[in-house]
Backbone as CSV, one residue per row, in Angstrom:
resi,resn,N_x,N_y,N_z,CA_x,CA_y,CA_z,C_x,C_y,C_z
1,MET,122.793,101.697,102.105,121.942,100.265,101.937,122.584,100.250,100.860
2,LYS,122.814,98.868,100.559,123.215,98.286,99.233,122.272,98.978,97.711
3,PRO,122.843,98.848,96.473,122.106,99.144,95.931,120.819,98.117,95.194
4,LYS,121.145,96.872,95.575,120.353,95.954,94.908,119.208,95.671,96.244
5,LYS,119.162,95.993,97.045,118.047,96.284,98.382,117.109,97.209,98.066
6,LEU,118.197,98.202,97.435,117.053,99.693,97.393,116.515,99.484,96.315
7,ILE,116.737,98.897,95.070,116.109,98.658,94.205,114.910,97.595,94.271
8,TYR,114.793,96.687,95.237,114.001,95.496,95.286,113.264,96.204,96.247
9,LEU,113.259,96.856,97.354,112.287,97.349,97.710,111.884,98.765,97.187
10,THR,112.150,99.254,96.087,111.492,100.310,95.485,110.717,99.484,94.522
11,LEU,110.775,98.729,93.572,110.129,97.712,93.060,108.958,97.246,93.566
12,HIS,109.206,96.570,95.053,108.221,95.339,95.489,107.723,95.687,96.434
13,VAL,108.188,97.494,96.802,107.284,97.487,98.292,106.821,99.129,97.571
14,PHE,107.715,100.155,97.821,107.407,101.440,97.428,106.456,101.673,96.624
15,ALA,106.254,101.169,95.148,105.824,101.507,93.897,104.633,101.156,94.470
16,PRO,104.239,99.469,94.422,102.920,99.163,94.665,101.967,99.899,95.638
17,CYS,102.667,100.473,96.829,102.135,100.904,97.991,101.664,102.347,97.553
18,ILE,102.608,103.174,97.416,102.056,104.600,96.404,100.865,104.281,95.441
19,TYR,101.064,103.509,94.540,100.293,103.482,93.334,98.719,102.861,94.262
20,PHE,98.908,102.294,95.534,97.316,101.813,95.418,96.959,103.108,96.721
21,PHE,97.834,103.661,97.536,97.339,104.767,97.880,96.668,105.835,97.344
22,GLY,97.823,105.950,95.836,97.308,107.280,95.081,95.853,107.295,94.476
23,HIS,95.509,105.478,94.153,94.428,105.715,93.075,92.958,105.558,93.959
24,LEU,93.601,105.036,95.511,92.466,105.256,96.317,92.196,106.697,96.793
25,ALA,93.089,107.562,96.760,93.172,108.700,96.919,92.206,109.270,95.872
26,ILE,92.109,109.245,94.608,91.778,109.824,93.265,90.426,109.472,93.189
27,GLN,90.307,107.960,93.682,88.919,107.540,93.737,88.296,108.082,94.651
28,TYR,88.574,108.333,95.888,87.837,109.211,97.213,87.166,110.406,96.798
29,VAL,88.144,111.434,95.749,88.183,112.710,95.359,87.095,112.621,94.315
30,ARG,87.284,111.520,93.415,85.752,111.076,92.451,84.552,111.217,92.855
31,GLY,84.519,110.327,94.159,83.287,110.370,94.681,82.686,108.558,94.529
32,ASN,83.891,107.789,94.215,83.684,106.357,93.761,83.311,105.427,95.083
33,ASN,83.118,104.606,94.501,83.501,103.459,96.124,84.648,102.926,95.884
34,LEU,85.029,102.937,97.403,86.631,102.554,97.885,86.529,101.347,97.754
35,MET,85.533,100.591,97.796,86.074,98.965,98.081,86.189,98.440,97.181
36,GLU,85.136,99.125,96.194,85.687,98.461,94.636,86.745,98.857,93.819
37,ALA,87.061,99.970,94.124,88.504,100.305,93.593,89.431,99.650,94.051
38,ALA,89.586,99.413,95.357,90.881,98.811,96.223,90.943,97.317,95.585
39,VAL,89.556,96.484,95.062,89.572,95.333,94.588,90.214,94.871,93.368
40,ASP,89.659,96.322,92.575,90.025,96.596,91.210,91.906,97.160,91.322
41,ILE,92.221,97.753,92.069,94.049,97.895,92.006,94.697,96.989,92.596
42,LEU,93.977,96.286,93.611,94.784,94.999,93.964,94.884,93.817,93.298
43,CYS,93.813,93.816,92.612,94.058,92.630,91.656,95.521,93.417,90.261
44,ILE,95.277,94.481,89.821,96.474,95.114,88.920,97.843,95.164,89.696
45,ILE,97.663,94.975,90.903,99.078,94.812,92.181,99.380,93.919,91.844
46,ALA,98.774,93.170,91.882,98.746,91.152,91.793,99.714,90.899,90.317
47,ILE,99.283,91.378,89.375,99.273,91.225,87.661,100.900,91.602,87.745
48,TYR,101.253,93.014,88.738,102.245,93.981,88.268,103.217,92.828,88.825
49,SER,103.222,92.402,90.645,103.873,91.545,91.038,104.315,90.562,90.666
50,ILE,103.635,89.340,89.746,103.777,88.447,88.985,105.069,88.503,87.901
51,LEU,104.456,89.426,87.344,105.360,90.189,86.144,106.743,90.582,86.504
52,LEU,106.246,91.258,87.584,107.727,92.134,87.957,108.849,90.651,88.900
53,GLY,108.330,89.704,89.311,108.820,88.508,89.755,109.816,87.855,88.590
54,ILE,108.612,87.714,87.836,109.237,86.774,86.579,110.743,87.833,86.033
55,ILE,110.654,89.225,85.647,111.508,90.495,85.092,112.892,90.197,85.841
56,TRP,112.609,90.202,87.125,113.603,90.268,88.663,114.543,89.240,88.487
57,SER,113.848,87.587,88.367,114.661,86.629,88.292,115.415,85.931,86.949
58,LEU,115.153,86.919,85.691,115.898,87.031,84.609,116.823,87.878,84.689
59,LEU,116.828,88.673,85.463,117.832,90.246,85.022,118.611,90.317,86.330
60,ILE,118.393,89.584,87.102,119.307,89.516,88.159,121.115,89.386,88.500
61,ASP,121.323,88.485,87.016,122.424,87.956,86.997,122.899,89.344,86.668
62,LYS,122.316,90.495,85.703,122.678,91.456,84.902,123.083,92.774,86.263
63,LEU,122.095,92.608,87.020,121.985,93.476,88.101,123.165,93.268,88.747
64,ASP,123.329,92.219,89.407,124.592,92.116,90.116,126.029,92.118,89.291
65,GLN,126.058,91.776,88.125,127.196,92.322,87.381,127.738,93.518,87.104
66,ALA,126.241,94.395,86.948,126.568,95.647,87.108,126.796,96.700,88.098
67,ILE,126.340,96.246,89.121,126.967,96.415,90.645,128.521,96.181,91.127
68,LYS,128.801,95.351,90.715,130.193,94.821,90.399,130.983,95.682,89.891
69,ALA,130.220,95.803,88.935,131.442,96.463,87.767,131.415,98.156,87.719
70,ASP,130.105,98.605,88.570,130.055,100.221,88.868,131.128,99.829,90.408
71,GLU,131.138,99.303,91.421,131.865,99.134,92.836,133.717,99.106,92.004
72,GLU,134.081,98.179,91.084,134.962,98.133,90.869,135.240,99.585,90.282
73,ASN,134.764,100.308,89.360,135.127,101.492,88.790,134.948,102.547,89.236
74,ASN,134.451,102.483,91.026,134.167,104.296,91.760,135.463,103.596,92.740
75,GLY,136.256,102.347,92.904,137.181,101.950,93.904,136.447,101.791,95.205
76,VAL,134.926,101.095,95.449,134.772,101.145,96.771,134.936,99.652,97.159
């Protein structure tokens, strides 16, 4: 898998899912209401996604340059 796709999947898909289910598991163990916890965590994930989208769009050129330089150095 290409590094750019792997970084994208990790930041935009895997991290929010792990955070969501991890937070729900902690709230379940504590005995809190899961629906309230789900709403709270979804709001946090929405803010995370917006900020990550902005950062991703600003730094994508630097990421492309770093991947290109790495490929040239490794001879791939």
